[in-house]
C-alpha positions in Angstrom: -132.0 82.1 106.2 -132.0 85.0 103.8 -130.0 88.2 104.4 -131.2 91.2 102.6 -128.6 93.9 101.9 -129.7 97.2 100.6 -128.5 97.9 97.0 -127.1 101.2 98.1 -124.3 99.4 100.1 -120.9 99.1 98.6 -118.4 96.3 99.4 -115.2 97.7 100.9 -113.5 94.4 101.7 -114.2 90.7 101.4 -112.6 87.4 102.4 -113.5 83.7 102.2 -112.3 81.1 104.6 -113.4 77.4 104.6 -116.6 78.3 102.8 -117.5 81.3 105.0 -117.7 84.5 102.9 -117.4 87.7 105.0 -118.0 91.2 103.5 -117.5 94.7 104.9 -120.2 96.9 103.5 -120.7 100.7 103.5 -123.9 102.7 102.8 -122.9 105.7 100.7 -126.1 107.5 101.6 -125.9 107.6 105.3 -122.4 106.2 106.2 -123.7 103.1 107.9 -121.3 100.1 108.0 -122.3 96.4 108.2 -120.6 93.0 108.0 -122.4 90.3 106.1 -121.5 86.6 106.7 -122.6 83.7 104.4 -121.7 80.1 105.1 -121.8 78.6 101.6 -121.7 75.0 103.1 -124.7 75.3 105.3 -126.5 78.2 103.4 -126.7 80.1 106.7 -126.2 83.8 106.8 -126.4 86.8 109.0 -125.4 90.5 109.0 -124.2 92.9 111.7 -124.8 96.6 111.5 -122.0 98.3 113.3 -122.8 100.4 116.4 -121.2 103.7 117.3 -117.7 103.2 118.6 -117.2 99.7 117.0 -114.1 99.2 114.9 -115.2 98.1 111.4 -112.1 95.9 110.8 -112.4 94.3 114.2 -116.0 93.3 113.4 -114.9 92.2 109.9 -112.2 89.9 111.5 -114.4 88.6 114.4 -118.0 88.6 113.1 -119.1 85.6 115.2 -118.0 87.2 118.4 -119.7 90.5 117.5 -122.9 88.6 116.5 -123.0 87.0 119.9 -122.4 90.5 121.5 -125.3 91.9 119.4 -127.5 89.0 120.2 -127.7 87.9 116.6 -128.4 84.2 115.8 -125.7 82.8 113.6 -127.2 79.4 112.7 -130.6 78.4 111.4 -130.5 74.9 113.0 -133.9 73.8 114.1 -134.4 73.3 117.8 -134.3 69.7 119.2 -137.8 68.6 120.0 -138.2 67.4 123.6 -140.4 64.3 124.1 -143.8 65.3 125.6 -144.3 62.0 127.4 -141.8 60.2 129.5 -139.9 57.4 127.8 -140.7 53.9 128.8 -137.9 52.1 130.7 
């Protein structure tokens, strides 16, 4: 999965834990905030644009919880294929 972050965004804070890189980003032009997450072990990534009223540091410290709240998929694992025919006994 590829996450595109506009070049106008500035990194305000960053942390790495067990191969997961989390960055708090700010758009100087319009004041938007986002948290970008990259798992360097699995090459999976996602980003969360903060909504009105959300605490930036809370999203930064709990990005997976906020991703779930926002309905953002955090893994690129392929779905398990179900067999189309019944298995023989």
